[in-house]
C-alpha positions as CSV (number, residue, x, y, z in Angstrom):
1,M,-70.4,114.5,99.4
2,H,-71.7,117.1,97.1
3,A,-71.6,119.7,99.8
4,V,-67.9,119.0,100.4
5,R,-67.0,119.2,96.7
6,S,-68.7,122.6,96.4
7,A,-66.8,123.9,99.5
8,A,-63.6,122.7,98.0
9,R,-64.3,124.6,94.7
10,V,-65.1,127.8,96.6
11,A,-61.8,127.5,98.6
12,R,-59.6,126.9,95.4
13,P,-57.9,130.2,94.4
14,C,-58.7,131.6,90.9
15,L,-56.2,131.0,88.1
16,P,-54.4,134.0,86.8
17,A,-55.7,135.4,83.6
18,R,-54.3,134.1,80.4
19,T,-51.8,136.0,78.5
20,A,-52.6,138.1,75.5
21,A,-50.5,135.6,73.4
22,A,-52.7,132.7,74.4
23,T,-55.7,134.5,73.4
24,V,-54.3,135.3,70.0
25,A,-52.9,131.9,69.3
26,P,-54.0,129.3,71.7
27,S,-52.4,126.5,69.8
28,V,-48.8,127.9,70.0
29,A,-46.7,127.2,72.9
30,V,-44.9,130.2,74.1
31,R,-41.2,129.6,74.9
32,P,-40.0,130.8,78.3
33,G,-37.7,133.9,78.2
34,R,-38.8,135.1,74.7
35,A,-41.1,137.9,74.0
36,F,-44.1,137.0,72.0
37,S,-44.9,139.0,69.0
38,P,-47.9,138.5,66.8
39,A,-45.7,139.5,63.7
40,T,-43.6,136.5,64.1
41,F,-46.4,134.2,63.0
42,L,-47.6,136.4,60.1
43,P,-47.1,134.5,56.6
44,R,-43.9,135.1,54.8
45,P,-44.3,137.6,51.9
46,V,-44.6,135.9,48.5
47,L,-41.8,136.6,46.1
48,A,-42.9,138.7,43.3
49,S,-43.0,136.6,40.2
50,S,-40.5,137.9,37.6
51,P,-40.5,137.0,33.9
52,R,-38.0,134.2,33.1
53,L,-35.4,135.2,30.6
54,Y,-34.5,132.8,27.9
55,S,-31.6,132.8,25.6
56,T,-32.3,132.9,22.0
57,A,-28.7,132.3,20.9
58,S,-29.2,128.5,20.4
59,T,-32.5,128.9,18.6
60,E,-31.2,131.5,16.3
61,A,-28.2,129.2,15.6
62,A,-30.4,126.2,15.0
63,Q,-32.8,128.2,12.8
64,E,-29.9,129.7,10.9
65,P,-29.3,127.9,7.5
66,A,-26.4,125.9,7.1
67,A,-23.6,127.4,5.0
68,T,-23.6,126.3,1.3
69,P,-20.3,124.4,0.4
70,Q,-18.2,126.0,-2.1
71,P,-16.7,124.1,-5.0
72,G,-13.7,122.2,-3.9
73,Q,-14.9,121.9,-0.4
74,A,-16.4,119.0,1.4
75,A,-20.1,119.3,2.5
76,P,-20.5,119.5,6.4
77,T,-21.9,116.4,7.8
78,G,-24.0,115.8,11.1
79,G,-25.1,119.6,11.1
80,E,-21.6,120.8,11.8
81,A,-19.4,122.6,9.5
82,A,-16.5,120.3,8.1
83,T,-13.2,121.2,9.3
84,A,-9.9,120.1,7.8
85,P,-8.1,117.6,10.1
86,S,-4.9,118.8,11.7
87,G,-1.6,117.2,10.9
88,S,-1.6,115.1,14.2
89,D,-5.0,113.9,13.3
90,A,-4.0,112.8,9.8
91,K,-1.0,111.0,11.2
92,V,-3.1,109.1,13.7
93,V,-5.5,108.1,10.9
94,E,-2.6,107.0,8.7
95,E,-1.2,104.9,11.4
96,M,-4.6,103.3,12.4
97,T,-4.9,102.5,8.5
98,K,-1.5,100.8,8.3
99,L,-2.3,98.9,11.6
100,L,-5.7,97.8,10.1
101,D,-4.1,96.6,7.0
102,E,-1.5,94.6,8.9
103,Q,-4.4,92.9,11.0
104,K,-6.2,92.0,7.8
105,K,-3.0,90.5,6.4
106,I,-2.3,88.5,9.6
107,V,-5.9,87.3,9.6
108,A,-5.7,86.3,5.9
109,E,-2.4,84.3,6.7
110,L,-4.0,82.6,9.6
111,K,-7.1,81.6,7.7
112,D,-4.8,80.2,4.9
113,A,-2.7,78.2,7.6
114,R,-5.9,77.0,9.0
115,L,-7.3,75.7,5.8
116,R,-3.9,74.0,4.9
117,T,-3.9,72.3,8.4
118,L,-7.4,71.1,7.9
119,A,-6.4,69.7,4.5
120,D,-3.3,68.0,5.8
121,F,-5.3,66.4,8.7
122,E,-7.9,64.9,6.2
123,N,-5.1,63.7,4.0
124,L,-3.5,62.0,7.0
125,Q,-6.8,60.4,8.0
126,K,-7.2,59.0,4.4
127,I,-3.7,57.7,4.4
128,S,-4.1,56.2,7.9
129,V,-7.4,54.4,6.8
130,R,-5.7,53.1,3.6
131,E,-2.6,51.9,5.4
132,K,-4.6,50.1,8.0
133,Q,-6.6,48.4,5.3
134,Q,-3.5,47.4,3.4
135,A,-2.0,46.1,6.6
136,K,-5.1,44.0,7.2
137,D,-5.0,42.7,3.5
138,F,-1.4,41.9,3.5
139,A,-1.1,40.4,7.0
140,L,-1.2,36.9,5.4
141,Q,1.6,37.6,2.9
142,S,4.3,35.7,4.6
143,F,1.9,32.8,5.6
144,A,0.6,32.7,2.1
145,K,4.0,32.3,0.6
146,D,4.6,29.3,3.0
147,L,1.3,27.7,1.6
148,I,2.4,28.5,-1.9
149,A,5.6,26.6,-1.6
150,E,3.7,23.6,-0.4
151,I,1.3,23.9,-3.5
152,D,4.4,23.7,-5.6
153,V,5.4,20.5,-4.0
154,L,1.9,19.0,-4.7
155,N,2.2,20.2,-8.4
156,M,5.5,18.4,-8.7
157,A,4.0,15.2,-7.2
158,L,1.0,15.4,-9.7
159,R,3.2,15.9,-12.7
160,S,5.6,13.0,-11.7
161,I,2.8,10.5,-12.6
162,P,2.3,9.9,-16.4
163,A,-1.2,10.4,-17.6
164,E,-1.1,6.9,-19.4
165,R,-0.7,5.1,-15.9
166,L,-4.0,6.9,-14.8
167,T,-6.2,5.8,-17.7
168,A,-6.9,2.5,-19.3
169,V,-5.5,2.0,-22.8
170,A,-7.7,-0.2,-25.1
171,D,-4.6,-2.0,-26.8
172,S,-2.6,-2.3,-23.8
173,A,-2.6,-5.2,-21.5
174,E,-1.5,-3.2,-18.4
175,K,-4.3,-1.8,-16.3
176,P,-4.1,1.2,-14.2
177,N,-3.4,0.8,-10.5
178,P,-6.5,1.7,-8.5
179,D,-4.3,2.8,-5.5
180,L,-2.2,5.1,-7.7
181,V,-5.3,6.6,-9.2
182,G,-6.8,7.1,-5.7
183,L,-3.6,8.7,-4.4
184,H,-3.4,11.0,-7.5
185,E,-7.1,12.2,-6.9
186,G,-6.4,12.7,-3.3
187,V,-3.3,15.0,-3.9
188,K,-5.3,16.9,-6.4
189,L,-8.2,17.4,-4.1
190,T,-5.8,18.7,-1.4
191,K,-4.2,21.2,-3.8
192,R,-7.7,22.4,-4.7
193,G,-8.7,22.9,-1.1
194,I,-5.6,25.0,-0.3
195,E,-6.1,27.2,-3.4
196,K,-9.8,27.7,-2.2
197,V,-8.6,28.8,1.2
198,L,-6.1,31.2,-0.4
199,S,-8.7,32.7,-2.7
200,R,-11.1,33.4,0.2
201,H,-8.4,35.7,1.5
202,G,-7.8,37.4,-1.8
203,I,-4.9,35.3,-3.0
204,I,-5.4,34.3,-6.7
205,A,-3.2,31.9,-8.7
206,F,-2.6,32.7,-12.4
207,D,-1.1,30.8,-15.3
208,P,0.2,33.0,-18.1
209,T,0.9,30.4,-20.8
210,G,0.2,31.6,-24.1
211,E,0.0,35.2,-23.1
212,Q,2.4,38.0,-23.9
213,F,5.4,38.2,-21.6
214,D,4.9,41.0,-18.9
215,P,8.1,41.8,-16.9
216,N,6.0,43.2,-14.1
217,R,4.3,39.7,-13.5
218,H,6.4,37.3,-15.0
219,E,9.9,35.9,-14.6
220,A,11.8,34.6,-17.5
221,L,13.8,31.4,-17.0
222,Y,14.9,30.8,-20.6
223,Q,14.2,31.8,-24.2
224,A,13.8,29.5,-27.1
225,P,12.8,29.8,-30.8
226,V,9.7,27.8,-31.4
227,P,8.2,27.6,-34.9
228,G,4.5,28.5,-34.9
229,K,4.7,30.5,-31.7
230,E,4.3,34.2,-31.5
231,P,7.7,35.8,-30.5
232,G,7.5,37.3,-26.9
233,S,4.7,34.9,-25.9
234,V,4.9,32.6,-22.9
235,L,5.9,29.1,-23.9
236,E,5.7,27.3,-20.7
237,C,4.9,28.1,-17.1
238,Q,7.1,26.2,-14.6
239,E,5.9,27.9,-11.6
240,I,2.4,29.4,-11.4
241,G,2.2,33.1,-10.2
242,Y,-0.1,34.6,-7.3
243,M,-1.5,37.9,-6.7
244,I,-2.8,39.2,-3.4
245,K,-5.5,41.7,-3.8
246,D,-4.2,44.0,-6.5
247,R,-0.4,43.3,-5.5
248,L,1.9,40.9,-6.9
249,L,2.7,38.1,-4.4
250,R,5.0,35.8,-6.6
251,P,5.7,36.3,-10.2
252,A,5.2,33.3,-12.6
253,K,8.4,31.5,-13.8
254,V,8.1,31.0,-17.6
255,G,9.8,30.3,-20.7
256,V,9.5,32.8,-23.4
257,V,9.4,32.3,-27.3
258,L,12.4,33.8,-28.9
259,A,12.1,35.5,-32.2
260,Q,13.5,33.6,-35.3
261,E,16.0,35.5,-37.4
């Protein structure tokens, strides 16, 4: 086997010698059809370093001291010389100032309108609450007037019975009727019960006998001169008056003492 391989190697033709380019740069592949030159792979010449030129104009301008303002001239601000605004710029500033004043005026008017609206809304809420409470308090006004009319009937029934028929008299042979006394007491208790029911709902009766006449609470039926009585005072109350809360439900019908001449 080894003898055969040795014979084959001897019979193989020798490879041509490598080119000079492969000897110089074995790692570079030679393109076909292009002449190889070692100068192609020489390093590029390094550019000669030249000093960089800097402009000193800005530095000199920055180091230059600011101009001193003359009397009557505005001092420059922000490191720049103050320049007088042109006519168009002044007009724009004036227009913007006017517009700003108008906007401030509108804002003030809107703020005032808002405050007025809030105040009106609060007043409306208070009025609504008060009217609701008044409607609740005076809801029984018509019903109370009907009960008052029945109380007047009971008062007339109590007044129709003389007091001597309800009490025993020592020198009199006539004795009080127990049935009449019981009926009188029953009517009186009924009247008191109705008055208590009315008082629980804020309806209070008042009898102005002996008080000064008040046209806001009393209704004068007649006037009569009475000796020993103060003129203008209430002599008699034929129908008692009623108040519901702080409002007059029915005026008291009274007789007034007339001044004597």
